[in-house]
C-alpha positions as CSV (number, residue, x, y, z in Angstrom):
1,X,-0.1,0.0,0.0
2,X,1.2,3.5,-0.9
3,X,0.1,4.6,2.6
4,X,2.4,2.2,4.4
5,X,5.4,3.6,2.4
6,X,5.2,7.2,3.7
7,X,6.7,6.8,7.1
8,X,9.7,4.6,5.8
9,X,10.3,6.8,3.0
10,X,10.5,9.9,5.5
11,X,12.9,8.0,7.6
12,X,15.0,6.8,4.8
13,X,15.3,10.5,3.3
14,X,16.3,11.9,6.7
15,X,18.9,9.4,7.8
16,X,20.5,9.2,4.4
17,X,20.8,13.0,4.0
18,X,22.1,13.2,7.5
19,X,24.9,10.6,6.9
20,X,25.8,12.1,3.4
21,X,26.1,15.4,4.9
22,X,28.8,14.0,7.2
23,X,30.7,12.7,4.2
24,X,31.2,16.2,2.8
25,X,34.7,17.7,3.6
26,X,33.8,21.3,2.8
27,X,31.3,23.6,4.8
28,X,27.7,23.3,3.4
29,X,26.4,26.6,1.8
30,X,29.7,28.1,1.4
31,X,30.9,29.8,-1.7
32,X,33.0,27.8,-4.3
33,X,36.3,29.8,-3.3
34,X,35.9,29.5,0.4
35,X,34.9,25.9,0.1
36,X,38.1,25.1,-1.9
37,X,40.3,26.9,0.6
38,X,38.9,24.9,3.5
39,X,39.4,21.5,1.9
40,X,42.4,19.2,3.3
41,X,43.4,18.6,-0.5
42,X,44.0,22.4,-0.7
43,X,46.0,22.6,2.5
44,X,48.1,19.7,1.2
45,X,48.7,21.6,-2.0
46,X,49.8,24.7,-0.2
47,X,52.3,22.6,1.9
48,X,53.7,21.1,-1.2
49,X,54.1,24.5,-2.8
50,X,56.0,25.9,0.2
51,X,58.2,22.8,0.3
52,X,59.3,22.5,-3.3
53,X,60.5,26.4,-3.2
54,X,63.2,25.4,-0.8
55,X,64.7,22.8,-3.2
56,X,66.9,23.5,-6.2
57,X,65.2,23.9,-9.5
58,X,67.2,20.9,-10.9
59,X,66.1,18.7,-8.1
60,X,63.8,15.9,-9.2
61,X,62.2,16.1,-5.8
62,X,61.4,19.6,-6.4
63,X,59.9,18.9,-9.6
64,X,57.9,16.0,-8.2
65,X,56.5,18.3,-5.2
66,X,55.8,21.1,-7.9
67,X,53.6,18.5,-9.8
68,X,52.0,17.2,-6.8
69,X,51.1,20.7,-5.7
70,X,49.2,21.5,-9.1
71,X,47.3,18.2,-9.1
72,X,46.1,18.4,-5.4
73,X,44.9,21.8,-6.2
74,X,43.0,20.4,-9.3
75,X,41.5,17.6,-7.3
76,X,40.4,20.1,-4.6
77,X,38.6,21.9,-7.3
78,X,37.0,18.7,-8.5
79,X,36.0,17.7,-5.2
80,X,34.5,21.2,-4.3
81,X,32.4,21.0,-7.6
82,X,31.2,17.4,-6.6
83,X,30.2,18.5,-3.2
84,X,28.2,21.5,-4.5
85,X,26.5,19.3,-6.9
86,X,25.6,16.8,-4.0
87,X,24.4,19.5,-1.9
88,X,22.3,21.0,-4.7
89,X,20.7,18.0,-6.4
90,X,20.6,15.5,-3.4
91,X,20.8,17.0,-0.1
92,X,18.3,19.8,-0.6
93,X,15.6,17.7,-2.1
94,X,16.2,14.9,0.4
95,X,15.7,17.5,3.1
96,X,12.8,19.1,1.6
97,X,11.2,15.5,1.3
98,X,11.9,14.5,4.9
99,X,11.3,17.8,6.4
100,X,8.3,19.3,4.5
101,X,6.6,17.1,1.8
102,X,6.3,13.8,3.7
103,X,5.3,15.3,7.2
104,X,2.5,17.3,5.5
105,X,1.0,13.9,4.3
106,X,1.5,12.3,7.6
107,X,0.0,15.2,9.4
108,X,-3.0,15.1,7.2
109,X,-3.4,11.5,8.0
110,X,-3.3,12.2,11.6
111,X,-6.1,14.8,11.0
112,X,-8.3,12.5,9.0
113,X,-8.0,9.9,11.8
114,X,-9.0,12.4,14.4
115,X,-12.0,13.5,12.2
116,X,-13.2,9.9,11.9
117,X,-12.7,9.4,15.5
118,X,-14.7,12.5,16.2
119,X,-17.3,11.4,13.5
120,X,-17.8,8.0,15.1
121,X,-18.3,9.5,18.6
122,X,-20.7,11.9,17.3
123,X,-22.7,9.1,15.6
124,X,-22.5,7.2,19.0
125,X,-24.0,10.2,20.9
126,X,-26.6,10.5,18.1
127,X,-27.6,6.9,18.4
128,X,-28.1,7.2,22.3
129,X,-30.1,10.3,21.9
130,X,-32.3,8.6,19.4
131,X,-32.7,5.5,21.6
132,X,-33.5,7.8,24.6
133,X,-36.2,9.5,22.6
134,X,-37.6,6.3,21.3
135,X,-37.9,5.0,25.0
136,X,-39.6,8.3,26.1
137,X,-42.1,7.7,23.2
138,X,-42.6,4.1,24.2
139,X,-43.5,4.9,27.7
140,X,-46.2,7.3,26.7
141,X,-44.4,10.4,28.1
142,X,-43.2,11.5,24.7
143,X,-39.9,13.5,24.1
144,X,-39.7,16.9,25.3
145,X,-38.8,19.8,23.2
146,X,-35.4,20.0,24.6
147,X,-34.7,16.5,23.7
148,X,-35.8,17.0,20.1
149,X,-33.8,19.9,19.8
150,X,-30.7,18.3,21.1
151,X,-31.4,15.5,18.6
152,X,-31.6,17.9,15.7
153,X,-28.3,19.6,16.8
154,X,-26.6,16.4,17.1
155,X,-27.9,15.5,13.5
156,X,-26.5,18.9,12.2
157,X,-23.3,18.5,14.0
158,X,-22.9,14.7,12.6
159,X,-23.6,16.1,9.0
160,X,-21.0,18.9,9.4
161,X,-18.3,16.5,10.7
162,X,-19.0,14.2,7.8
163,X,-18.4,16.9,5.4
164,X,-15.2,17.7,7.0
165,X,-14.2,14.1,6.8
166,X,-15.0,14.1,3.1
167,X,-13.0,17.2,2.5
168,X,-10.1,15.8,4.4
169,X,-10.1,12.4,2.7
170,X,-10.3,14.1,-0.6
171,X,-7.0,16.1,0.3
172,X,-5.2,13.1,1.8
173,X,-6.1,10.9,-1.3
174,X,-4.6,13.8,-3.5
175,X,-1.5,13.7,-1.3
176,X,-1.2,9.9,-1.6
177,X,-1.9,10.1,-5.5
178,X,0.9,12.9,-5.7
179,X,3.3,10.8,-3.7
180,X,2.8,7.6,-5.8
181,X,3.4,9.6,-9.1
182,X,6.5,11.2,-7.8
183,X,8.0,8.0,-6.0
184,X,10.2,7.3,-9.2
185,X,11.4,11.0,-9.1
186,X,12.4,10.5,-5.4
187,X,14.2,7.4,-6.3
188,X,16.2,9.2,-9.0
189,X,17.7,11.3,-6.2
190,X,19.9,8.2,-5.3
191,X,20.5,7.4,-9.0
192,X,21.6,10.9,-9.4
193,X,24.1,10.6,-6.5
194,X,25.7,7.6,-8.3
195,X,26.0,9.8,-11.6
196,X,27.7,12.5,-9.6
197,X,29.9,10.2,-7.9
198,X,31.0,8.6,-11.1
199,X,31.5,11.9,-12.8
200,X,33.7,13.3,-9.8
201,X,35.9,10.0,-9.9
202,X,36.2,10.1,-13.8
203,X,37.5,14.0,-13.7
204,X,39.9,12.9,-10.7
205,X,41.2,10.0,-12.5
206,X,41.6,12.0,-15.6
207,X,43.6,14.7,-13.9
208,X,45.8,12.0,-12.2
209,X,46.4,10.1,-15.5
210,X,47.5,13.5,-17.1
211,X,49.7,14.4,-14.4
212,X,51.4,11.0,-14.1
213,X,52.1,10.9,-17.8
214,X,53.9,14.2,-17.5
215,X,55.7,13.3,-14.4
216,X,56.9,9.8,-15.8
217,X,58.1,11.5,-19.0
218,X,60.0,14.2,-17.1
219,X,61.9,11.5,-15.1
220,X,62.3,9.0,-17.9
221,X,61.0,6.0,-15.8
222,X,58.2,3.6,-16.2
223,X,55.7,3.7,-13.4
224,X,52.8,1.1,-13.2
225,X,50.0,2.0,-15.3
226,X,46.7,2.8,-13.5
227,X,44.1,1.6,-16.2
228,X,40.7,3.1,-15.6
229,X,37.7,0.8,-15.6
230,X,34.5,2.8,-15.4
231,X,31.5,0.9,-16.3
232,X,29.5,3.3,-16.5
233,X,-6.3,3.9,-9.1
234,X,-35.8,7.2,-2.2
235,X,-33.1,6.4,-4.9
236,X,-30.1,6.6,-2.7
237,X,-29.0,3.3,-1.4
238,X,-31.1,1.4,-3.8
239,X,-29.5,-1.1,-6.1
240,X,-29.0,0.3,-9.7
241,X,-31.0,-2.5,-11.4
242,X,-34.0,-2.1,-9.1
243,X,-34.0,1.6,-9.5
244,X,-33.7,1.5,-13.2
245,X,-36.5,-1.3,-13.5
246,X,-38.9,0.4,-11.1
247,X,-38.8,3.8,-13.1
248,X,-38.3,2.3,-16.6
249,X,-35.2,4.2,-17.0
250,X,-31.8,3.5,-18.8
251,X,-29.8,6.2,-16.8
252,X,-30.3,6.6,-13.0
253,X,-32.4,9.5,-12.1
254,X,-29.9,11.1,-9.8
255,X,-27.1,10.6,-12.4
256,X,-29.0,12.3,-15.0
257,X,-30.5,15.1,-13.0
258,X,-27.1,16.1,-11.7
259,X,-25.3,15.8,-14.9
260,X,-27.9,18.0,-16.7
261,X,-27.6,20.6,-13.8
262,X,-23.9,20.7,-14.1
263,X,-23.9,20.9,-17.7
264,X,-26.1,23.9,-17.5
265,X,-24.2,25.8,-14.8
266,X,-21.2,23.9,-13.4
267,X,-18.6,23.0,-16.2
268,X,-16.5,26.0,-15.6
269,X,-16.9,26.0,-11.6
270,X,-13.4,25.7,-10.1
271,X,-12.8,22.7,-8.2
272,X,-15.9,20.9,-9.0
273,X,-16.3,17.5,-7.1
274,X,-13.2,18.6,-5.0
275,X,-14.9,21.4,-2.9
276,X,-17.7,20.2,-0.4
277,X,-20.9,21.9,-0.3
278,X,-22.9,23.0,2.9
279,X,-24.2,20.1,4.6
280,X,-27.7,21.5,4.8
281,X,-28.0,22.4,1.0
282,X,-26.5,19.0,0.2
283,X,-29.2,17.2,2.3
284,X,-32.2,19.4,0.9
285,X,-31.1,18.5,-2.7
286,X,-30.8,14.7,-2.0
287,X,-34.2,14.9,-0.3
288,X,-35.7,16.7,-3.4
289,X,-34.1,14.0,-5.8
290,X,-35.3,11.2,-3.6
291,X,-39.0,12.5,-3.2
292,X,-39.4,13.4,-6.8
293,X,-39.9,17.3,-6.3
294,X,-39.7,19.4,-9.2
295,X,-38.3,22.3,-7.1
296,X,-34.7,21.9,-8.4
297,X,-34.1,25.5,-9.9
298,X,-32.6,26.9,-6.6
299,X,-29.7,24.4,-6.9
300,X,-28.4,25.5,-10.3
301,X,-26.7,28.2,-8.6
302,X,-24.8,25.8,-6.3
303,X,-22.9,23.2,-8.7
304,X,-20.8,22.0,-5.6
305,X,-24.2,20.9,-4.0
306,X,-25.0,19.2,-7.2
307,X,-21.6,17.5,-7.6
308,X,-21.9,16.3,-3.9
309,X,-25.3,14.8,-4.5
310,X,-24.0,12.9,-7.5
311,X,-20.9,11.9,-5.4
312,X,-23.2,10.7,-2.7
313,X,-25.6,8.5,-4.9
314,X,-22.6,6.8,-6.4
315,X,-21.0,6.1,-2.9
316,X,-24.1,4.9,-1.3
317,X,-24.8,2.2,-4.0
318,X,-25.1,-1.1,-2.6
319,X,-22.6,-2.4,-5.1
320,X,-20.1,0.0,-6.9
321,X,-21.0,1.0,-10.5
322,X,-17.9,-0.7,-11.7
323,X,-19.0,-3.9,-9.7
324,X,-17.5,-6.0,-7.0
325,X,-17.1,-9.2,-9.5
326,X,-14.8,-7.1,-11.8
327,X,-12.7,-5.5,-8.8
328,X,-9.7,-7.7,-9.5
329,X,-9.9,-7.2,-13.2
330,X,-9.8,-3.5,-13.0
331,X,-6.9,-3.9,-10.5
332,X,-5.0,-6.0,-13.0
333,X,-5.5,-3.5,-15.5
334,X,-4.1,-0.6,-13.5
335,X,-0.8,-2.6,-13.0
336,X,-0.3,-2.5,-17.0
337,X,2.4,-0.2,-18.1
338,X,2.0,-0.4,-21.8
339,X,-0.6,2.2,-23.1
340,X,-2.1,0.2,-25.8
341,X,-2.5,-3.1,-23.7
342,X,-4.1,-1.0,-20.9
343,X,-6.6,0.7,-23.2
344,X,-7.6,-2.8,-24.7
345,X,-7.8,-4.4,-21.3
346,X,-10.1,-1.5,-20.0
347,X,-12.3,-2.2,-23.2
348,X,-12.4,-5.8,-22.5
349,X,-13.3,-5.2,-18.8
350,X,-16.1,-2.7,-19.9
351,X,-17.6,-5.1,-22.1
352,X,-18.1,-7.5,-19.1
353,X,-20.0,-5.1,-17.0
354,X,-23.8,-5.7,-16.7
355,X,-25.8,-3.8,-19.2
356,X,-27.2,-1.3,-16.6
357,X,-23.6,-0.7,-15.1
358,X,-22.3,-0.1,-18.6
359,X,-24.9,2.3,-19.8
360,X,-24.5,4.4,-16.5
361,X,-20.7,4.3,-16.4
362,X,-20.6,5.2,-20.2
363,X,-22.8,8.1,-19.6
364,X,-20.8,9.5,-16.6
365,X,-17.3,8.8,-18.0
366,X,-18.4,10.8,-21.0
367,X,-19.7,13.7,-19.0
368,X,-16.5,13.6,-17.0
369,X,-14.5,13.9,-20.1
370,X,-16.4,16.7,-21.1
371,X,-15.7,18.4,-17.8
372,X,-12.1,17.9,-18.1
373,X,-12.2,19.7,-21.4
374,X,-12.6,22.8,-19.2
375,X,-9.5,22.1,-17.0
376,X,-8.1,25.4,-17.8
377,X,-10.8,26.9,-16.1
378,X,-12.1,24.5,-13.5
379,X,-8.8,23.0,-12.6
380,X,-10.2,19.7,-12.8
381,X,-7.8,17.4,-14.9
382,X,-8.5,13.9,-15.6
383,X,-6.3,13.1,-12.6
384,X,-8.1,15.3,-10.2
385,X,-11.4,14.2,-11.1
386,X,-10.3,10.5,-10.6
387,X,-8.7,11.3,-7.2
388,X,-12.3,12.7,-5.9
389,X,-14.6,10.4,-7.9
390,X,-12.6,7.1,-8.2
391,X,-13.3,5.9,-4.6
392,X,-16.9,6.3,-5.3
393,X,-17.0,4.3,-8.5
394,X,-15.0,1.2,-7.2
395,X,-14.4,-0.4,-4.0
396,X,-13.5,-3.7,-2.6
397,X,-16.2,-5.9,-1.2
398,X,-14.8,-6.4,2.2
399,X,-15.2,-2.4,2.9
400,X,-19.0,-2.6,2.4
401,X,-20.0,-3.1,6.1
402,X,-21.2,0.6,6.0
403,X,-21.0,2.3,2.8
404,X,-20.5,5.6,4.5
405,X,-17.6,4.4,6.4
406,X,-14.4,6.2,5.3
407,X,-11.6,4.0,6.6
408,X,-8.0,4.4,5.7
409,X,-7.8,1.3,3.6
410,X,-10.4,2.8,1.0
411,X,-8.5,6.1,1.1
412,X,-5.1,4.3,-0.1
413,X,-6.7,2.8,-3.2
414,X,-4.4,4.4,-5.7
415,X,-5.0,1.7,-8.4
416,X,-8.6,2.9,-8.6
417,X,-7.6,6.4,-9.2
418,X,-5.4,5.3,-12.0
419,X,-8.1,3.2,-13.6
420,X,-10.7,6.2,-13.5
421,X,-8.2,8.6,-14.9
422,X,-7.4,6.2,-17.8
423,X,-11.2,5.8,-18.4
424,X,-11.6,9.7,-18.7
425,X,-8.5,10.2,-20.9
426,X,-9.6,7.5,-23.3
427,X,-13.4,8.0,-23.2
428,X,-13.9,8.6,-26.9
429,X,-12.0,5.2,-27.6
430,X,-13.6,3.2,-25.2
431,X,-17.0,4.6,-25.7
432,X,-17.1,5.8,-29.2
433,X,-19.8,8.2,-30.4
434,X,-21.7,11.1,-28.8
435,X,-24.0,10.8,-25.7
436,X,-27.5,12.4,-25.5
437,X,-27.1,13.6,-21.7
438,X,-30.9,14.7,-21.6
439,X,-31.7,10.9,-22.6
440,X,-35.1,11.2,-20.9
441,X,-36.1,14.5,-22.2
442,X,-36.9,15.7,-18.8
443,X,-34.3,18.1,-17.7
444,X,-33.5,21.7,-19.0
445,X,-32.1,24.6,-17.0
446,X,-34.2,27.7,-15.9
447,X,-34.5,30.5,-18.4
448,X,-32.0,32.7,-16.5
449,X,-29.3,30.0,-16.2
450,X,-26.5,30.3,-18.8
451,X,-26.0,27.3,-21.0
452,X,-22.9,25.3,-20.7
453,X,-20.3,24.4,-23.3
454,X,-22.3,21.1,-23.8
455,X,-24.6,21.5,-26.9
456,X,-28.1,20.7,-25.8
457,X,-30.9,20.5,-28.3
458,X,-33.6,23.3,-27.8
459,X,-36.3,22.8,-30.1
460,X,-40.1,22.6,-29.3
461,X,-42.1,19.5,-29.4
462,X,-45.9,19.5,-29.5
463,X,-45.7,15.8,-28.0
464,X,-43.3,16.6,-25.3
465,X,-44.5,14.9,-22.1
466,X,-45.1,16.3,-18.8
467,X,-42.1,16.6,-16.6
468,X,-43.8,15.6,-13.6
469,X,-45.5,12.2,-14.9
470,X,-43.1,9.3,-15.5
471,X,-46.1,7.4,-17.0
472,X,-46.4,10.0,-19.6
473,X,-42.8,10.0,-20.3
474,X,-42.9,6.3,-20.9
475,X,-45.9,6.8,-23.3
476,X,-44.2,9.5,-25.3
477,X,-41.0,7.4,-25.6
478,X,-43.0,4.4,-26.9
479,X,-45.4,6.4,-29.0
480,X,-42.9,7.8,-31.5
481,X,-39.9,5.4,-31.4
482,X,-38.6,7.0,-34.7
483,X,-38.1,10.3,-33.2
484,X,-35.9,8.8,-30.5
485,X,-32.1,9.4,-30.8
486,X,-30.5,6.5,-32.4
487,X,-28.2,4.7,-29.9
488,X,-24.5,5.5,-30.6
489,X,-23.1,2.4,-28.8
490,X,-24.4,-1.2,-28.7
491,X,-24.4,-0.9,-24.8
492,X,-27.0,1.7,-24.9
493,X,-30.6,0.3,-25.4
494,X,-33.6,2.1,-26.7
495,X,-37.4,1.6,-26.4
496,X,-39.1,-0.9,-28.6
497,X,-41.7,-0.1,-31.2
498,X,-43.9,-2.9,-30.0
499,X,-44.8,-0.8,-26.9
500,X,-46.5,1.9,-28.9
501,X,-49.4,3.7,-27.0
502,X,-52.6,4.9,-28.8
503,X,-52.3,8.6,-29.8
504,X,-55.4,9.4,-27.8
505,X,-53.2,10.2,-25.0
506,X,-51.7,13.0,-26.6
507,X,-54.3,15.8,-25.5
508,X,-53.9,14.6,-21.9
509,X,-50.0,15.4,-22.2
510,X,-50.6,18.7,-23.7
511,X,-53.2,19.6,-21.0
512,X,-50.9,18.4,-18.2
513,X,-47.9,20.2,-19.7
514,X,-49.7,23.6,-20.0
515,X,-51.1,23.3,-16.4
516,X,-47.6,22.6,-15.1
517,X,-45.9,25.3,-17.2
518,X,-48.5,27.9,-15.7
519,X,-47.4,27.2,-12.2
520,X,-46.5,30.2,-10.2
521,X,-43.0,28.9,-9.4
522,X,-41.9,30.2,-12.8
523,X,-44.2,33.0,-14.1
524,X,-41.6,34.2,-16.6
525,X,-41.4,31.0,-18.6
526,X,-44.1,31.1,-21.4
527,X,-45.9,27.9,-22.2
528,X,-44.2,25.8,-24.7
529,X,-47.1,25.7,-27.1
530,X,-47.7,29.4,-27.4
531,X,-44.0,30.5,-27.5
532,X,-41.5,27.8,-28.2
533,X,-37.9,28.3,-28.1
534,X,-35.2,26.8,-30.7
535,X,-31.7,28.2,-30.1
536,X,-29.3,25.5,-29.1
537,X,-27.5,23.8,-31.9
538,X,-28.0,20.1,-32.5
539,X,-25.4,17.3,-31.9
540,X,-23.7,16.8,-35.2
541,X,-22.8,13.1,-34.3
542,X,-26.7,12.6,-33.9
543,X,-28.6,13.5,-37.0
544,X,-31.8,11.6,-35.8
545,X,-31.8,13.1,-32.5
546,X,-35.2,13.6,-31.1
547,X,-36.6,17.2,-31.1
548,X,-37.2,18.4,-27.6
549,X,-37.7,21.5,-25.5
550,X,-35.4,22.8,-22.7
551,X,-37.4,23.2,-19.4
552,X,-37.0,23.0,-15.8
553,X,-35.5,19.7,-14.5
554,X,-38.1,17.7,-12.7
555,X,-38.0,14.3,-11.0
556,X,-40.8,11.7,-11.2
557,X,-41.9,10.5,-7.9
558,X,-40.5,7.4,-6.4
């Protein structure tokens, strides 16, 4: 595990840098000239220079001392250059690693552990308060107002601590992922040390060989040759299949609703999915989605809450979207180094997903790839997206005792981050073709919300169903199968023409739609029949795309 290597890496960096520091003969941080003068070799050179001056110029001993003086001075300069390079390229990075970078990760780990401990303590207090309230109700006395207030305060406190745990967990995951990606560069410090040492010894040997050759020639004697050998990773908590079957949907309602809201107003939001939303806003949005409420307009102004609701839905699935059965297969793919082999293995593993999981994963990954196109503005690269969303798409089966439990084992799942990052980077290869994100035709932003870079169709349709009636949506989808967008991937299913409903239901749809559009919640939007809008461009990759009208997002009742 990456997490288990942090502390040993810190100790190794600290002890090696300390011992290497002791090996240096000069004073660290000194200028080159001062460092050379303080070296023992330079002192030896000075002594030789003073000695040969006392001898006769014809003395062979004097010539040898003169040559020795020059070579010792040259060796001192080479040694000083070597030590400066070691200090700059090895000691300073190792000190920074052991004193700054790794301690920050360890400190964040301790913070996360404390937050999790606080969270568990608050949950325990909340359970005790709930039991006390239930016992009071059972005896007939009924809970007092103070007990109810205390219970509500504990719930709010628990939500706030959970939000802090989520945020700290994302930061810790980012630190671990950063460490894993830079581990090779940390190892290169020691490789660089050997290279510097080899260069130092080569230069020293070259100087010695040159001096020896000159000295032997002047003395006309053969000296032993010194040869150089220098080898050189409601709908919340409900199984995906059950949810889709009960509503007759292809894409999970929370996924489609959140994606459509983010496409409308969140694509350029900095730190999307990374920055946490307020606990109360997130709880309100999740309640609205789970209850089928149509009042979603207020959440367009808070894309972080929408992103949090999407993450929460994925995390609370009983089985991850990428499935337990294929967990080992995904991990094997993460270990592949060759890019082509990894892409092919990703394609093969995706093809083995259940149809419902494949459709929803394809829909989500295509959206995340579109989000990454705006990384210059939103700062969410495929790597950053994978760090915060990866653990919500895939986790091991032994960690499912409590889907909300954020234990440190799941935090260190670097392989999952790498898999999700590769899926986003290769979205067009793994899932060819364009995706109609408004697959149900139910969701459109309010009139005052700016459209995102995602091209959404904006054409009036006289047979557009009521946004508040799932049954009418099904009737519309089956009544006109030719108007439905053609599937761009074999994995995406479409309604069958055999389920056609008689056209007699059309007036009911129109009446219902008009009544819904005249609701006082949105008085500024004209009825679709009287004043249709048609401004957004049509997807170029889907010539048979179904005409539809943009309207406020609504969720069918569970």
